N, C-alpha and C positions, 0 to 999 in steps of 0.2 A: 650335673644332668637336670636333675633335678628341680632347680633354682629355672637353669633354660627352659624346662616344661613349663615350669607356672607363669614364668613370664608367656608364654606363647598362649599358654589359654588365657591368659589375662584380658590379651590384647585381640585372641579371638574372638571373647566374649564382648569384650567394645565392642569391637565390627559388627556381630551378630546385632549389639541394643542397635548402635545407630542406623538402621538399616532394617531395621522390625519395620513394618506393612502397621500400619491398624486394621482392628480386627471387624468393625463395622462398616465396612466399603466403602468409605470415606474416598473421595483420591485427589489428587493435585491441582493443580492451574493446566497443565496440560491432558490430563484425564488417564494416567498413569497411578496407580496405588500409595498414596498417601504414606509418607516417610515419616513415622515416631516421633521421633529425635528432630528430624528439620520443617516440620509443619504444626498448626493447631497450636494445643493445650495454650498454659497463660500467656506465654511471647501475643498470640495473636487475642486470645479472650482479654485480656488490658486495654490494646490497640482498640477493640468492639464498645466496654465499658466507659471509655472515653469517647468515643464518637456518639453511643449514645448520650453520657452526661453536656456536650454540645447543642447537638440537635434540638436535646429537647432544649437547654437556654435558651435556641433559636425560637421553637417554638412556641413556648408560655412566656415569652417576655413578648409576644405580641399575642398569645390566647387568653392567658390572666386577666388581663386587660381590659380584651374586646370588651365590655360589658359598658364600662366605662367609654371606651373610644364612644362606642354607638349612639349613646345618652349625651356626652359634653360634646360633640364633634358632628355625629351625621345629628344629631335630636333627637330622637325618641324616647320614647319614654319608659318607664321601667321593665312592666308587662313583658310591650314590646323589644325590647333588649335582652332582656331574659330568654325569651323565644327567640331571638335569631339568633345565639349564642350558643342553646343548645339545640336546636335545629344544624349549624353548622359542626358544631361540635359530632354529633349522630355524624354530616357530612365524614369527617374525619376519618371514623371506624368502619364506615358502610366503604369505603375508597381502601382501606385493607381486605376485603377481597376480592377485590380486584389484583391487586397486587401476590398476594397467597396462590392466586388463580395461575398469574401469571410464572408465580419463581415452583409450587411445587408439578405446573402443566409443561412447559416452555423454557422459561431466560433460567432456572435454575438461582440461586438464593442469591449468590455473590451479582450478577448484575442487573436482578430486580432492584435489590438493592444501591445501586451507583446510579440506577437511571432514574428512581424516585427523587432521590436525595437531589439531584442536580434540576428538577421540576420545581421540589422543597428552595431552594437558594434563588431559581429565578421570580418565582414566588414572591419570595419576603424582599427582593431587589425593589419590586413591580411595586409591593406593596408601601416600601422606601418612597420611592418618586412619586407616585402619585399622593399620595400623604403630603409629601413636603411643600411639591406644584399645585397642589390642588386643591386641599382636603382643610388643612389649616392656614385660614383666612378669616380675618385679620389676620397678619400675625402676633402670639404670642395666647389666642386662644388656645380652648380643648382644656385650659385646667377646672378648677372648681368657678373661680370667680366667672370666667372671660367663656362664653359659648363661642363658639361657627354660625357663621352666617348660613343660607343654606345653599342646598351644592346641585349643580345640571344631572343632567340624567348621565350625562356621557363621564361627566366625574363621580358618581355611584358606580357606574357597568364600570371603571376601572377598578374600584374601590373593590367590590365583588367580585370582578375576576380573579385579584392578583389575591384575595383571601382561601378562596375555592382551588387558588393553584401550592396554594399551603397546603390547605387540605390536603388534595390530591398526592401530591409529592408525601406529605407527614404521615399517612394515612395509607400508600404505597408500600413504604419503606418500614416504618414499625414493627408491622407480626412478623417481619422477612430478619431484620437484623437480629431477633432475640432468639430464633429456631439456629439461624446464622452463627450466632455465636455459643449458642450448643453446640452444635456441630464439631465446634473446634477442642472436641473431648472422647475420646473414646468408649460410651460407655461399657465395651468388652474386657475392657483394660479395669482391672478392681481402681487403680491409685484415679486414672482420670475419670474411673462415672462417680467415683465420687465429689471428683470435682465439677462435674456436670452439673450435681444437683446441690451446690455450692451456687453456681452460675448464677442463678437463678433469679437467687438473695439480692446477691450482688450487680446483679442487670435491675435490677427493681432500687439497687439506691442508689446505682447512677444516675437512675432515671428521676429519682429525688432531690440529689445533689446539684443534678442540672435545674429542677426545676426550683430552688432555694436559691442561685445564684438571680434569676430571672423574677423572683417573686420578693425579691428585698433590694437590689439595685438599678434593672431596667423598671420594676413597677415604679417606686422613687421617683425616676425621670419622668418618664410617664404619667404621672398622678400628676407633677406640676408641673406643665403642658406640652413638656419636650416629647412628645411623639418621635417627629423622624428619626429621636437621636435615638431611642430606645430603637426604633424599629429596624436602623443600620444596625445597630450593636446585635442584634436578634442572627440580620443576615449576615453579618461579618461570622461573628457563631458556627453559622449552618456551613458556611464556604470552608472554615478549617476543620468541622465533620468534615466536610467529606473530602478535602484534601489528604488528612490523616487518615481515613477509611482509604482512600487510593494506594497511599506511600506504603502498606501492608498486603499489597495485593499477593507478590509467591509465599506469603507464609500461611494465608489461609488451607484448609480444610474444604472439600465442595464432596455434595449429593448431587448426582446424575438427575437430573426431572423425568418423574416417571409417564409423561404426557398425559391425555387431558382425562379428571376421573369422570365428569360426565359422563364419558362413553363406555369406560366400565363398570356406572353404577347404573346405565341406562340396558347396560349387557343381563344384569346380572337381574332389573324387576323385565324386559322381555321373558329372556328367558323362563325365569318360574309363572312367568302369567302363558307363559305358552303350554305349561304342564301343569298346569295347573288341579284337572282330573289326576294324572300320574298318583295311586297308590303308591307310600314309599314307606319302608319299616320304619320302626322306631330306635332301632339302634343305630340311624346313619352310615348302613349297608351302601353299594352299589352306585357311593356319591364318589367326584369326580378328583381324586388325590394325586397330585405329579409331585414330582419331585423339587426342592426349593432354588434348585439350577432355572425346570422351565414356569414356574407357575411365581417365581420376582420378578419384578418390573426393576432393570440395571441393578441388581447387589438387594433391592429390598429383603428383608427377611419374611420365610412364612409365617401366615396366622394360620392358628388352629382352629379347631370346628368346637365352635358347641353347641347350643341348643334351642337358645332362643329365639325366637322368629325364623319357625321350622316354614312356612312357607316361604321361607328365600330358598332352602336347603332342596328346592326343586329345579333350582336351578343349577344343582348341579351335579345334578342322579342321573347318572347313565343313562339311555331308553336304547331297544331297538336297531333306530335308527341315527342313533350318535355315535352307536360301533360302526354301524356303516360308513356315515360319516367318514368314522377315521380313519379305515382301510382306504378312501378313494382321497381328498384330497383334502383331510383331516377335521379336527373338531370343528362347529363351526361355530363360533362364539357369541354369537345372537340365540343360539338352542341352549347352549351348556356353561358353565362355567367353573375355572376349579373350585371347590372350597374356600381357599384364601384368600379371590376374589369375591364370594361371596360373602364371608366372615367382614371385609372391608367396610362393606354399605352396610353388614348389621352393626358394628362398632358408630356408626356412626349415628344411629337409629337411636342406640345407647345412651350416649352423648347428650343429645337433643334435651329430655328431658332435664338433665341436671342446668347443660343452658339457660335452659328457658326460665330456668330457678333463681339465676342471676344476676336478669335482668334488673328484679324490684330495685338489688343491692346498686345499682349503673346512677340508678334513679338518683338515691340519695346520697352516691359520691359528688354527683355532678352541680349538686345544689354550692358546693365551694367556690364553685368560676361562676354562680349568678345571686343569688338569694342570701347567702354568707357576707355577697362585697353589697352588695345594698340594704340588707342589716347593719353589717357591720360602720356604713358612711352614716345612717342614722343617728348613732351612736357617741360619745366622745370620742376627739380620734388623734385630739391636742394630748400632749405633756410637756409642760413649763413652753414655751415656742416652738418646737417640734409636732410637727403632723405627722402622724402616722396611717400611710395609704393601708386603706382599707385592704386591699388585694394581699400587701404583704401580710399580713394575718396567716396567710396559708403556708406561711415559712414552719410555725406551729404542727403543722400534720407533718409539715415534713421531716424537721425533728423527730418528731412521734415515729413516722417509720424506721428513723435508723434508729432510736431507742430497740423500735420494739423486733426491728430483724435482730441486734443483736443479743437481747434478750430468749428470743424467742431459739437464734443459733445456740447461745453458749448458757444457756440456761436450761429452759420450760422443756426443750429436744430432750437433752439429755434428759434431764429429772422423770419422764416419760417413760420414754425410753428400759429406766430403771424398772418402774413400776410396770408396766406391762412383759418385763422380763422374758422379751423376745428379741428374735435377730432384728426384727425391724424396729427401728428408731425414732423413738416420739407420733407423733401425731401423724396420722394419714392426711393426704391432700383433703378429701372428704369431710375427713371431723375439723382438722381447717376454714376450710371454705364454711363448715357450719358458726365457727368462735366467730366469723368475721361477720356474718348472721346477725347475729346475739347485740354485739359491740354497736352494730348502725343500726340498732335499735335505741342503743343509749346513747347514740347522735344526736338522733332526732329528739328522742325527749333532752335533752342537755340544749337544745337551741330551741328548738320551743318551751321554759322553761324562760332560760335571757332574754327571748322577746317578751315574755310577763312583765318582765322589768324590765324592761326597755323602755314599754309603756304606761307602767307606773309610773318613772322618772319624763317623762318627756312631751315638750313644750309643743300643744295644742294646737297653737293659733301661725305657727310658720309657714310655708310655701313650698318648699324644696322638703326639705326639713336634714337637710344633712349635719352632722356634730349638734342634733338639739336636744340630744337626750344628752342625762348627764350622769348617766349610767358609762363606767367606760368602755371600750374597747376588748381591753383586755378579760372579759369575761367572758369571751365568742375563744378562750383559750381552750379550754373540754372540748368545747364540740368542734374543733379544728384537729385533737389531742385527740377523741376515739373515733374519726374518721382514720388520722393516718395509721391507729393500731388496725381495725378492723381489715381495712390498705393489706398491711403486712400478711392478715392468711387467708383474705379471700382473697385478692391479684396475685399474690407471689404462689397463693394456692393453687390459681386456677392456671398458671401457665406454665409449672409444674406437671398437674393431672390435663390440661389440655397437649400438652409433649411427648408424656408416657404412653399416653392411651386413643390416641392418631394413629394408622396404620403409618409404618414409615415413608412411602410417598406420598401422604397430605400433612409433613408437620409443617408446613407455615399456615393449614387451614386452621392448624387444632393451634396455631396464638391468636392467625383473626376471629379464631369462633368466642377469644374474651377481648377480645378488642371491640368485639362488635356487638355486643350485650354492653358494653357500654353506649356505645352508637346508639341502640335498642335505647339505654336506657333514660337518650336525654333527650329521642322523639318521645317516649312516653310519658316524662317528665313538661316539657310543651305542653303536650294534651292534655295531659294534667292539670299543668296550669290553667290553660284556655279555659276547662270545663269547670274548676272552682272558681272561677272568677265569671264564667257567664251565669253560674248558679248565684254567685256572692253578691251580682252584682244586681238580682231581681228587685223592683220595689223601688228602685235609684236610692239602692244604697252602697256606697263604695266600694264594697267586695276586700276580698282577705288581703288582694296583693295588690295594691294602687296604688299612686304616682307619691301619692303623701304616705308612709307606710305608718305614721301616727295614727291616719284615718282608718289603718284595715287591723285585719287580724294575722299576721303574717304565722304568729303563734298558731294555731289550729291548723296551718297547712303543714309543721312539721308533724303536729302529734297527728294526724291522717296519714303523712307518711314511716311515722313508727308502730301504727296500728297495720299499714298494708307491708309493712317488712314483718312484723311479727304473725300473719297469714304466711305468707312469702318460707319464712323458715319453716312451716311445719309441712309444708306443703316440698322443700326441699327434705326433711329428713325422711319422707317416704320416698324419694324420687335415690337420695343416697342406699336406702336400704335394698330395694331393686335393685343398682345398679352390677352389672356383670362386669371385670374385668377383661380386657385385651387379655388374650393369651399366643403370649408367639413363640415357636416353636424352640429357642434356644432361652426362654425365660418363661415359658408356662406357670412354674409354682414359685415363683419366687412373687409376680404380679400379682398373685392372688392378693398378697399381702397390703394393697393396696384400698380393700373392698373395706367399709363401714365393721 
């Protein structure tokens, strides 16, 4: 009898585990509670990682060599091409705010990812067609030796429409796919919570694996003048990513959108302004505290009260008029807001100084796609009879990312955890981002020193100056490796930080903040190049970044970036010391460990 009871107990336990629902409020495709054993976890997570790798291959297959396409096919000079690439890349990440807003407010992450991936595929197909039919004339042009002819306004219009459709599609998709992947793991469950933290590292690794294939195989085809083939392969990869994403639809976990955050933020500001003359107690009494069921939006967790930004607390102060309204039609949301809604605004305000300090880092990061490529093209790019495409040197950045992700997760993180002798593991997200800034300074110093030696061994009497220095392009490896190492600390740390520190209803916005810092970094880079060229070309001087780099001083520009990043590091340390972490109802104590 005891054996029978034991078997029945095991069977009952198995049935309970198989029907156990998630604890974080996630739902299935039909809106019901997500069953843990039948949804999400690494089955869905791996599909999303593969989707990310394929989509990244497609995006960088056209993006990483765009600066050379603009110079060889479109006929722009180095400075204009670098500026246009920076503006285009910046636009990609600005569109991430559009995708995040639609995702958090109305569509949800799944629908947003699907719609913008369709736009992404259409943009790449349009680019492939317009390049093949109109831009690559005469046939065989676009390599280093044969430059293409002039193009009509209509042809250029088709080209710019195509690349900005790619920008819209990738920009709207990118912040949501990272958060959607994290949604597949229940952070209230001990095992899945650890998997969620690991997911961000693997996500960035998948991102870089996609880059590795695009920066080697596709870049080689494009550098040899086979632009149409490279673009068609990118379009095919984007289509495969879309099909793979849709194929796993029934397995995903979802979070319901929380409505327009702009209205919630506006209500807090208006309500606080209306009570600007109200006298409040210092201990937070007479504030509107509702239970989690009432204050949460679609199951989001309640945020606990904090003592910063006290002016906003007035929005939650219960006045006599609010009590009268409550007896009648209920509280007026434009006169009084619950504490959790007020804290939502405070969370975003606290994130802004940290976010602003990441922009200068993105200026450093964006040099890989522009000035690093132009610098490499002016170095010795041949080994025997094989020519190394300058853009393919970013493969060393990707290899560095892979090595340092492994090094951080397997070596450094456990080692620092033992030194700290606390329950938290390793460096906090804020500390890792600071380390990323330090390594970025080293990257710019390395790039500047390489440029000094490149100029020393350069031929001065050349016209285009490609391959005119006897200094090998492999001397660029250290600067790419430093950038890769800094990404592991800065961008993976950013993804984790913004995902953890944004309220539940604004998770996609958190990822978009990370991408928008890259966007503004590109715009600041473009502005910085323009200002430097304007100042350095006075008195008929060639400037720091002329078309002929052998007559310029690109090294000074790199050293300028190193100095600006050093100043930014000081400001970042001050902001990180000031920052106070989000206090969630279930995890108010645990979240304090994220503080520097």
